[in-house]
Each structure stands twice: as C-alpha cells, then as structure tokens.
Residue, then its C-alpha position, 0 to 999 in steps of 0.5 A: m874930151s868925149e861927151a858922156a853918154t848916159p847908159l840906155p835902158n835896153e843895155k845890160l847894167v850891172r851894179v858895181f858899188d853900194t854905199e849908205q853915203e851919198s857923198e861917197a857915191m858921188v866921189v865914186k861916180g866921179l872916179l868912173d867918169s874920169a876913167g871914161i866909164d859911164s855910170q848911173f845911180g839906181d837899181n838894176e831890175n835884174s839884181p837880186d840884192v836890195l839896197p837898205v833904205g837910204g842906200m845908193g847903188l852905182l850901175v855901169r854897162e856890163e862890158d865896163a863892170e870889171e874895170a870899174r870894180q878895179i877902180i873902186e878897189e883901188y879907191r877903197r885901199t887903206p893907207e895901211q894896205e898901200a904901205a904894206e904893198e910898197d914894202e913888199f914891192e921894195q923887198s922884191a926889188m932888193e931881192a932882184t938886185g941881190g940885196e942892194e937897195p934900189e935907186r929912187 
C-alpha cells in the first residue's frame, strides 16, 4: 500500500467538496484516500467562493479533481437514482436481447 502524501503548498489545489458536516467531510476524505487521491481540509487561496462559518471543504491536486468529483458524485447518489439506473440498464439489456430477460 502506498504512503499517502500531503499536497505540497506550491501545488495547485482545487476545491471538490463542501459540507456543513464534519462527519460527512471525513467520510468523503476516506473515500478519496481509499481511491489513492490525496486530499486535505481547508481553503484554497485561489478559490473565489467562501465557505459559511462552520463549513468544511476538501481540496485535491488539480490533476486529481475530475476523478475525485466522480467518486463524490457516486457517493451522493440516492437509492432512487440507483434503482432508476438499474431499471434503465435492465430495459436496455432486454432490448438488446430481443425482449428476453438477461440471465442473472
């Protein structure tokens, strides 16, 4: 397992996540860490947005931002979204097989 490196001050950091809940920020940081994306809490000097008092943000290296946002988007999906995507997948599979239900 590789050692997690802390982003260096001279690296371009990008804010990928904001929340009011410290526990949610910790969960998302853990998800990013487990995917091999180094992240840190804090503000980005170059960021034009300002967090409300008590809010937390997560910053990642610029080159990791797109992958981090995808991971966060997956984390934020609701059970209803997951069910709709599963139904859509099954429908397209049935159409591809000529109306026969795919094997599970």
